[in-house]
N, C-alpha and C positions, 0 to 999 in steps of 0.2 A: 580555828585548828587547821592545821596543814593537811593536805591530803590531794589525791588525784580525783579528777572529777570528769566524767563522760556526759555529754549533752546529746540526746537523740531527738532531732525535730522530725517528728512523724506526721504523715498526711492527715488532713482533717484538723489541723491546728493543735495536735496533743503533743506535748513535750515529756521525756523522761530524763531525769536528772539522777545519775549514779554517783555517789561520792564515797570515796574510801579515805577513811580517817587513819592517818598515818602515826599520829602521836598518842596511841594508845597501846596497852599491852596486848590486847586481843584484836586479830584482824576484824575490821567492821566495815561492811558495805552498806549504806543506806541509800534507798530508792525513793524518789519523790516524782509524782505526777502532777502536771499542770497544762497549761495553755500557752501557746506562742501566736504571734501576728507578726508578719513582716511587711512594710509598706514599699519595699523596694530600696529604701536607704536606712530605715530605723527597724530594728527588730525589739519587739517586747515580749518578755517571758514572765508569767505569772505562776508562782509556786508558793503554797503555804500562805497565801493571802498577801504576798509579797510581790511587788512589781518592779522589773528592772528593764531599763531602756538601754539599747546598745547601738553605738554608731557602727556604720559599715565603711571599710576602706579596702580597696584593691591592692593586693599584695602578690609576691611571688615566693614559693618555698621550693627548696631542692629536694627531691624525693629519689628513690632508686630509679626511677625513670627519667631522671633530669629535672629541669625547672619546670613547675606546674603553677598555673594561676590558683590564686586562693583569695578568700576573704577574711579580714580580721575584723571581729566584732568586739568593741570596747565598751565596758560598763559606763553609764553617764552618771550614776550616782552611788552612794554607798548604801548598801541593803544591810539590814539587820541579819538576813540570812546569808552568811559569808560565802558560800558556793555561787551566788549570783554576782559576786563582786569580781570574778576571774574573766578576763579576756579569753576569747577562744578563736580558733582558726579552723574554716572549712577549706580543705584542698581538694580541688577539682581533679579527679582521676578519670582518665578515658578508658 
């Protein structure tokens, strides 16, 4: 199902994923809790017993403050839990 997803990597290795399902008649926001681990190059997120590995690459994104460094995290496999199959970007803001 299509939708918007927000990923919060919290201290202590806890992750929160909020997923808004857009193709339903009723607005629905699902929240999931899990764990994350980053070794400097590869991020691993575990939610609902599903594990996804992401590769990291450095990129630049244009923001209202101009160009900012960012990191792109790309999934490395196809997870049965669809929100884990999305790439995501962390934009550094000073």
